[in-house]
Each structure stands twice: as structure tokens, then as C-alpha cells.
N, CA, C and O atoms as CSV, one atom per row, in Angstrom:
chain,resi,resn,atom,element,x,y,z
A,1,MET,N,N,4.279,26.005,-60.984
A,1,MET,CA,C,3.479,26.675,-59.975
A,1,MET,C,C,2.845,25.677,-59.015
A,1,MET,O,O,2.794,25.904,-57.806
A,2,GLN,N,N,2.355,24.546,-59.583
A,2,GLN,CA,C,1.746,23.539,-58.721
A,2,GLN,C,C,2.776,22.922,-57.778
A,2,GLN,O,O,2.447,22.546,-56.653
A,3,ASP,N,N,4.040,22.817,-58.244
A,3,ASP,CA,C,5.092,22.272,-57.400
A,3,ASP,C,C,5.324,23.155,-56.183
A,3,ASP,O,O,5.618,22.649,-55.100
A,4,VAL,N,N,5.198,24.463,-56.347
A,4,VAL,CA,C,5.370,25.397,-55.238
A,4,VAL,C,C,4.245,25.191,-54.226
A,4,VAL,O,O,4.485,25.183,-53.018
A,5,HIS,N,N,3.026,25.024,-54.716
A,5,HIS,CA,C,1.891,24.802,-53.820
A,5,HIS,C,C,2.025,23.474,-53.084
A,5,HIS,O,O,1.728,23.370,-51.894
A,6,ARG,N,N,2.484,22.454,-53.827
A,6,ARG,CA,C,2.677,21.139,-53.187
A,6,ARG,C,C,3.781,21.208,-52.137
A,6,ARG,O,O,3.649,20.615,-51.066
A,7,SER,N,N,4.849,21.912,-52.424
A,7,SER,CA,C,5.952,22.050,-51.459
A,7,SER,C,C,5.473,22.767,-50.201
A,7,SER,O,O,5.817,22.388,-49.082
A,8,GLY,N,N,4.674,23.808,-50.408
A,8,GLY,CA,C,4.124,24.543,-49.267
A,8,GLY,C,C,3.190,23.669,-48.442
A,8,GLY,O,O,3.196,23.731,-47.213
A,9,ALA,N,N,2.387,22.853,-49.120
A,9,ALA,CA,C,1.464,21.956,-48.419
A,9,ALA,C,C,2.244,20.932,-47.602
A,9,ALA,O,O,1.897,20.643,-46.457
A,10,TRP,N,N,3.315,20.380,-48.209
A,10,TRP,CA,C,4.141,19.406,-47.488
A,10,TRP,C,C,4.828,20.054,-46.279
A,10,TRP,O,O,4.961,19.440,-45.220
A,11,LEU,N,N,5.254,21.286,-46.459
A,11,LEU,CA,C,5.893,22.004,-45.357
A,11,LEU,C,C,4.915,22.217,-44.208
A,11,LEU,O,O,5.253,21.995,-43.045
A,12,ILE,N,N,3.704,22.646,-44.539
A,12,ILE,CA,C,2.682,22.867,-43.504
A,12,ILE,C,C,2.328,21.550,-42.822
A,12,ILE,O,O,2.180,21.505,-41.600
A,13,LEU,N,N,2.191,20.475,-43.604
A,13,LEU,CA,C,1.887,19.163,-43.044
A,13,LEU,C,C,3.010,18.697,-42.117
A,13,LEU,O,O,2.753,18.174,-41.033
A,14,GLY,N,N,4.253,18.891,-42.552
A,14,GLY,CA,C,5.398,18.475,-41.729
A,14,GLY,C,C,5.469,19.235,-40.419
A,14,GLY,O,O,5.713,18.646,-39.366
A,15,VAL,N,N,5.258,20.536,-40.480
A,15,VAL,CA,C,5.288,21.358,-39.265
A,15,VAL,C,C,4.142,20.957,-38.335
A,15,VAL,O,O,4.324,20.870,-37.120
A,16,GLY,N,N,2.976,20.717,-38.904
A,16,GLY,CA,C,1.826,20.310,-38.089
A,16,GLY,C,C,2.057,18.975,-37.405
A,16,GLY,O,O,1.780,18.825,-36.215
A,17,LEU,N,N,2.562,18.012,-38.150
A,17,LEU,CA,C,2.846,16.702,-37.556
A,17,LEU,C,C,3.941,16.792,-36.493
A,17,LEU,O,O,3.884,16.117,-35.465
A,18,GLY,N,N,4.929,17.629,-36.758
A,18,GLY,CA,C,5.984,17.829,-35.758
A,18,GLY,C,C,5.433,18.428,-34.478
A,18,GLY,O,O,5.833,18.027,-33.386
A,19,ALA,N,N,4.523,19.381,-34.596
A,19,ALA,CA,C,3.922,20.010,-33.422
A,19,ALA,C,C,3.082,19.001,-32.645
A,19,ALA,O,O,3.120,18.972,-31.415
A,20,VAL,N,N,2.319,18.168,-33.369
A,20,VAL,CA,C,1.508,17.142,-32.706
A,20,VAL,C,C,2.417,16.150,-31.979
A,20,VAL,O,O,2.133,15.764,-30.845
A,21,GLY,N,N,3.499,15.740,-32.620
A,21,GLY,CA,C,4.442,14.818,-31.985
A,21,GLY,C,C,5.064,15.410,-30.737
A,21,GLY,O,O,5.225,14.723,-29.728
A,22,LEU,N,N,5.411,16.680,-30.805
A,22,LEU,CA,C,6.000,17.359,-29.653
A,22,LEU,C,C,5.004,17.420,-28.496
A,22,LEU,O,O,5.365,17.179,-27.344
A,23,LEU,N,N,3.762,17.740,-28.807
A,23,LEU,CA,C,2.731,17.777,-27.759
A,23,LEU,C,C,2.516,16.406,-27.135
A,23,LEU,O,O,2.331,16.293,-25.923
A,24,LEU,N,N,2.541,15.370,-27.955
A,24,LEU,CA,C,2.379,14.015,-27.414
A,24,LEU,C,C,3.540,13.637,-26.507
A,24,LEU,O,O,3.342,13.023,-25.459
A,25,LEU,N,N,4.751,14.006,-26.911
A,25,LEU,CA,C,5.919,13.703,-26.076
A,25,LEU,C,C,5.887,14.468,-24.761
A,25,LEU,O,O,6.233,13.921,-23.713
A,26,MET,N,N,5.475,15.724,-24.811
A,26,MET,CA,C,5.431,16.539,-23.601
A,26,MET,C,C,4.272,16.118,-22.701
A,26,MET,O,O,4.349,16.278,-21.482
A,27,GLY,N,N,3.214,15.589,-23.278
A,27,GLY,CA,C,2.052,15.200,-22.495
A,27,GLY,C,C,2.246,13.914,-21.729
A,27,GLY,O,O,1.518,13.667,-20.767
A,28,GLN,N,N,3.192,13.087,-22.114
A,28,GLN,CA,C,3.425,11.797,-21.462
A,28,GLN,C,C,3.709,11.917,-19.966
A,28,GLN,O,O,3.058,11.232,-19.178
A,29,PRO,N,N,4.659,12.764,-19.539
A,29,PRO,CA,C,4.936,12.846,-18.095
A,29,PRO,C,C,3.732,13.333,-17.300
A,29,PRO,O,O,3.520,12.892,-16.170
A,30,PHE,N,N,2.938,14.238,-17.874
A,30,PHE,CA,C,1.787,14.753,-17.168
A,30,PHE,C,C,0.745,13.662,-16.966
A,30,PHE,O,O,0.129,13.582,-15.903
A,31,ALA,N,N,0.545,12.831,-17.964
A,31,ALA,CA,C,-0.428,11.743,-17.850
A,31,ALA,C,C,0.031,10.739,-16.794
A,31,ALA,O,O,-0.782,10.258,-16.005
A,32,ALA,N,N,1.321,10.420,-16.774
A,32,ALA,CA,C,1.833,9.469,-15.793
A,32,ALA,C,C,1.741,10.051,-14.386
A,32,ALA,O,O,1.440,9.332,-13.433
A,33,LYS,N,N,1.997,11.339,-14.255
A,33,LYS,CA,C,1.961,11.979,-12.949
A,33,LYS,C,C,0.538,11.992,-12.378
A,33,LYS,O,O,0.352,11.825,-11.173
A,34,ALA,N,N,-0.445,12.187,-13.225
A,34,ALA,CA,C,-1.831,12.250,-12.767
A,34,ALA,C,C,-2.312,10.903,-12.243
A,34,ALA,O,O,-3.243,10.855,-11.440
A,35,GLN,N,N,-1.698,9.812,-12.681
A,35,GLN,CA,C,-2.130,8.484,-12.274
A,35,GLN,C,C,-1.445,8.007,-10.995
A,35,GLN,O,O,-1.857,7.000,-10.418
A,36,GLU,N,N,-0.409,8.711,-10.545
A,36,GLU,CA,C,0.286,8.310,-9.322
A,36,GLU,C,C,-0.627,8.518,-8.123
A,36,GLU,O,O,-1.296,9.545,-8.013
A,37,SER,N,N,-0.652,7.535,-7.225
A,37,SER,CA,C,-1.476,7.695,-6.025
A,37,SER,C,C,-0.711,8.528,-4.996
A,37,SER,O,O,0.509,8.425,-4.870
A,38,LYS,N,N,-1.450,9.340,-4.276
A,38,LYS,CA,C,-0.835,10.199,-3.266
A,38,LYS,C,C,-0.976,9.534,-1.908
A,38,LYS,O,O,-1.981,8.888,-1.614
A,39,HIS,N,N,0.035,9.701,-1.100
A,39,HIS,CA,C,0.023,9.159,0.255
A,39,HIS,C,C,0.119,10.313,1.235
A,39,HIS,O,O,0.974,11.188,1.094
A,40,TYR,N,N,-0.742,10.315,2.208
A,40,TYR,CA,C,-0.768,11.375,3.209
A,40,TYR,C,C,-0.525,10.788,4.590
A,40,TYR,O,O,-0.815,9.620,4.850
A,41,GLN,N,N,0.005,11.613,5.454
A,41,GLN,CA,C,0.117,11.298,6.868
A,41,GLN,C,C,-0.848,12.212,7.593
A,41,GLN,O,O,-1.050,13.356,7.187
A,42,TYR,N,N,-1.438,11.719,8.655
A,42,TYR,CA,C,-2.344,12.532,9.462
A,42,TYR,C,C,-1.866,12.532,10.903
A,42,TYR,O,O,-1.284,11.558,11.379
A,43,ARG,N,N,-2.117,13.625,11.581
A,43,ARG,CA,C,-1.745,13.739,12.988
A,43,ARG,C,C,-2.882,14.435,13.705
A,43,ARG,O,O,-3.366,15.473,13.253
A,44,ILE,N,N,-3.314,13.862,14.829
A,44,ILE,CA,C,-4.369,14.458,15.648
A,44,ILE,C,C,-3.739,14.902,16.959
A,44,ILE,O,O,-3.099,14.110,17.650
A,45,VAL,N,N,-3.924,16.172,17.294
A,45,VAL,CA,C,-3.308,16.747,18.481
A,45,VAL,C,C,-4.396,17.381,19.343
A,45,VAL,O,O,-5.145,18.234,18.867
A,46,GLU,N,N,-4.486,16.975,20.592
A,46,GLU,CA,C,-5.412,17.615,21.533
A,46,GLU,C,C,-4.685,18.766,22.208
A,46,GLU,O,O,-3.551,18.618,22.662
A,47,VAL,N,N,-5.346,19.909,22.268
A,47,VAL,CA,C,-4.731,21.097,22.860
A,47,VAL,C,C,-5.665,21.699,23.903
A,47,VAL,O,O,-6.865,21.424,23.924
A,48,LEU,N,N,-5.090,22.517,24.758
A,48,LEU,CA,C,-5.916,23.253,25.711
A,48,LEU,C,C,-6.700,24.314,24.943
A,48,LEU,O,O,-6.191,24.869,23.969
A,49,PRO,N,N,-7.916,24.600,25.359
A,49,PRO,CA,C,-8.767,25.507,24.580
A,49,PRO,C,C,-8.483,26.994,24.782
A,49,PRO,O,O,-9.413,27.794,24.884
A,50,ASP,N,N,-7.200,27.369,24.840
A,50,ASP,CA,C,-6.901,28.800,24.903
A,50,ASP,C,C,-6.160,29.206,23.630
A,50,ASP,O,O,-5.430,28.415,23.031
A,51,THR,N,N,-6.367,30.436,23.245
A,51,THR,CA,C,-5.864,30.931,21.967
A,51,THR,C,C,-4.349,30.807,21.843
A,51,THR,O,O,-3.849,30.372,20.806
A,52,GLN,N,N,-3.620,31.182,22.880
A,52,GLN,CA,C,-2.153,31.158,22.812
A,52,GLN,C,C,-1.635,29.738,22.599
A,52,GLN,O,O,-0.748,29.520,21.774
A,53,ASN,N,N,-2.185,28.768,23.340
A,53,ASN,CA,C,-1.747,27.384,23.204
A,53,ASN,C,C,-2.059,26.854,21.796
A,53,ASN,O,O,-1.218,26.205,21.175
A,54,MET,N,N,-3.259,27.133,21.302
A,54,MET,CA,C,-3.634,26.661,19.966
A,54,MET,C,C,-2.743,27.296,18.902
A,54,MET,O,O,-2.310,26.619,17.969
A,55,GLN,N,N,-2.468,28.585,19.038
A,55,GLN,CA,C,-1.630,29.289,18.068
A,55,GLN,C,C,-0.213,28.718,18.065
A,55,GLN,O,O,0.393,28.563,17.005
A,56,THR,N,N,0.306,28.411,19.233
A,56,THR,CA,C,1.645,27.822,19.327
A,56,THR,C,C,1.693,26.491,18.592
A,56,THR,O,O,2.625,26.246,17.826
A,57,LYS,N,N,0.704,25.624,18.810
A,57,LYS,CA,C,0.659,24.315,18.144
A,57,LYS,C,C,0.494,24.466,16.639
A,57,LYS,O,O,1.145,23.763,15.868
A,58,LEU,N,N,-0.386,25.394,16.214
A,58,LEU,CA,C,-0.585,25.606,14.781
A,58,LEU,C,C,0.710,26.056,14.112
A,58,LEU,O,O,1.060,25.554,13.044
A,59,ASN,N,N,1.419,26.991,14.726
A,59,ASN,CA,C,2.694,27.467,14.168
A,59,ASN,C,C,3.749,26.365,14.167
A,59,ASN,O,O,4.515,26.235,13.212
A,60,GLU,N,N,3.787,25.582,15.225
A,60,GLU,CA,C,4.765,24.492,15.331
A,60,GLU,C,C,4.564,23.474,14.211
A,60,GLU,O,O,5.511,23.118,13.511
A,61,PHE,N,N,3.340,23.013,14.049
A,61,PHE,CA,C,3.079,22.004,13.031
A,61,PHE,C,C,3.176,22.592,11.620
A,61,PHE,O,O,3.665,21.931,10.704
A,62,GLY,N,N,2.712,23.833,11.444
A,62,GLY,CA,C,2.798,24.474,10.137
A,62,GLY,C,C,4.228,24.639,9.665
A,62,GLY,O,O,4.510,24.463,8.480
A,63,SER,N,N,5.133,24.971,10.563
A,63,SER,CA,C,6.535,25.150,10.171
A,63,SER,C,C,7.206,23.820,9.831
A,63,SER,O,O,8.259,23.795,9.193
A,64,ASN,N,N,6.594,22.718,10.259
A,64,ASN,CA,C,7.117,21.390,9.935
A,64,ASN,C,C,6.411,20.760,8.738
A,64,ASN,O,O,6.560,19.564,8.486
A,65,GLY,N,N,5.639,21.563,8.001
A,65,GLY,CA,C,5.018,21.071,6.781
A,65,GLY,C,C,3.635,20.475,6.940
A,65,GLY,O,O,3.087,19.940,5.977
A,66,TRP,N,N,3.056,20.552,8.126
A,66,TRP,CA,C,1.719,20.009,8.357
A,66,TRP,C,C,0.678,21.068,8.024
A,66,TRP,O,O,0.884,22.254,8.284
A,67,GLU,N,N,-0.442,20.636,7.446
A,67,GLU,CA,C,-1.545,21.542,7.102
A,67,GLU,C,C,-2.754,21.180,7.961
A,67,GLU,O,O,-3.140,20.014,8.045
A,68,LEU,N,N,-3.343,22.185,8.595
A,68,LEU,CA,C,-4.551,21.970,9.396
A,68,LEU,C,C,-5.707,21.688,8.445
A,68,LEU,O,O,-5.988,22.483,7.548
A,69,VAL,N,N,-6.388,20.538,8.646
A,69,VAL,CA,C,-7.500,20.191,7.764
A,69,VAL,C,C,-8.846,20.172,8.481
A,69,VAL,O,O,-9.892,20.263,7.839
A,70,ALA,N,N,-8.825,20.055,9.816
A,70,ALA,CA,C,-10.090,20.041,10.560
A,70,ALA,C,C,-9.828,20.303,12.036
A,70,ALA,O,O,-8.722,20.108,12.541
A,71,VAL,N,N,-10.887,20.753,12.711
A,71,VAL,CA,C,-10.852,20.909,14.164
A,71,VAL,C,C,-12.076,20.188,14.702
A,71,VAL,O,O,-13.209,20.464,14.307
A,72,SER,N,N,-11.821,19.254,15.613
A,72,SER,CA,C,-12.905,18.505,16.242
A,72,SER,C,C,-12.906,18.840,17.723
A,72,SER,O,O,-11.845,19.019,18.320
A,73,MET,N,N,-14.076,18.925,18.313
A,73,MET,CA,C,-14.131,19.290,19.729
A,73,MET,C,C,-13.955,18.097,20.672
A,73,MET,O,O,-13.922,18.298,21.886
A,74,GLY,N,N,-13.843,16.895,20.180
A,74,GLY,CA,C,-13.587,15.756,21.058
A,74,GLY,C,C,-14.614,15.653,22.168
A,74,GLY,O,O,-15.804,15.480,21.907
A,75,ASN,N,N,-14.153,15.758,23.410
A,75,ASN,CA,C,-15.064,15.654,24.553
A,75,ASN,C,C,-15.631,17.018,24.962
A,75,ASN,O,O,-16.085,17.188,26.093
A,76,MET,N,N,-15.606,17.970,24.060
A,76,MET,CA,C,-16.165,19.319,24.237
A,76,MET,C,C,-15.328,20.226,25.132
A,76,MET,O,O,-15.691,21.385,25.328
A,77,THR,N,N,-14.226,19.734,25.677
A,77,THR,CA,C,-13.376,20.603,26.492
A,77,THR,C,C,-11.978,20.769,25.888
A,77,THR,O,O,-11.303,21.761,26.167
A,78,GLU,N,N,-11.542,19.824,25.077
A,78,GLU,CA,C,-10.215,19.903,24.466
A,78,GLU,C,C,-10.339,19.780,22.953
A,78,GLU,O,O,-10.678,18.712,22.443
A,79,PRO,N,N,-10.070,20.852,22.244
A,79,PRO,CA,C,-10.137,20.776,20.779
A,79,PRO,C,C,-9.085,19.809,20.232
A,79,PRO,O,O,-7.983,19.700,20.770
A,80,ARG,N,N,-9.439,19.124,19.174
A,80,ARG,CA,C,-8.499,18.258,18.471
A,80,ARG,C,C,-8.178,18.905,17.138
A,80,ARG,O,O,-9.063,19.150,16.319
A,81,LEU,N,N,-6.904,19.176,16.935
A,81,LEU,CA,C,-6.441,19.745,15.669
A,81,LEU,C,C,-5.994,18.581,14.794
A,81,LEU,O,O,-5.162,17.775,15.209
A,82,ILE,N,N,-6.538,18.491,13.592
A,82,ILE,CA,C,-6.229,17.401,12.697
A,82,ILE,C,C,-5.394,17.957,11.544
A,82,ILE,O,O,-5.850,18.812,10.785
A,83,PHE,N,N,-4.164,17.456,11.429
A,83,PHE,CA,C,-3.208,17.931,10.438
A,83,PHE,C,C,-2.974,16.854,9.375
A,83,PHE,O,O,-3.146,15.660,9.621
A,84,LYS,N,N,-2.579,17.315,8.193
A,84,LYS,CA,C,-2.270,16.406,7.077
A,84,LYS,C,C,-0.953,16.850,6.451
A,84,LYS,O,O,-0.664,18.043,6.359
A,85,LYS,N,N,-0.165,15.872,6.026
A,85,LYS,CA,C,1.109,16.187,5.366
A,85,LYS,C,C,1.281,15.247,4.191
A,85,LYS,O,O,2.284,15.322,3.481
């Protein structure tokens, strides 16, 4: 009877250690990925302050993978759209 209990204990221990090993193996790529530095490109575009012109520029840059991150008024007459990719 004790042999059955010992066998069950060894089985549970083996499965547990296998699960821990699997988690450690799967966690490796995630840890390496988190340490990679990211590189961004920025683009500043001055546009005329009318809605149609701004919308055209936003759509143009957005379709090319650029994300609008800020709008600066520059000299108060021409908005500057700041994009990041």
C-alpha cells in the first residue's frame, strides 16, 4: 500500500517539475523580448489650419503606418502634426 502512495507522490512530483520546466522554457522568449530596446522614427509636418487639409495629411500618414502623437501650434498659425512610427 505504501508503494502505491510513493508511486503516486513520485508521479505528482514528476508532473509538477515537468510543468515548471515547461513554464521556464516558454518564459525565456518573453523575458528576452521585454529587454529589447525599441527604436522609433518621428516626423513633424506643418499643415494649413483647415479641417480638410489636416484630415488629408492624417489619413496619408496613418495609411503609411504613422501614428499621431501630438499637435503643436508652432507659430500659432500653422499646426504641427507630430507622428511616430
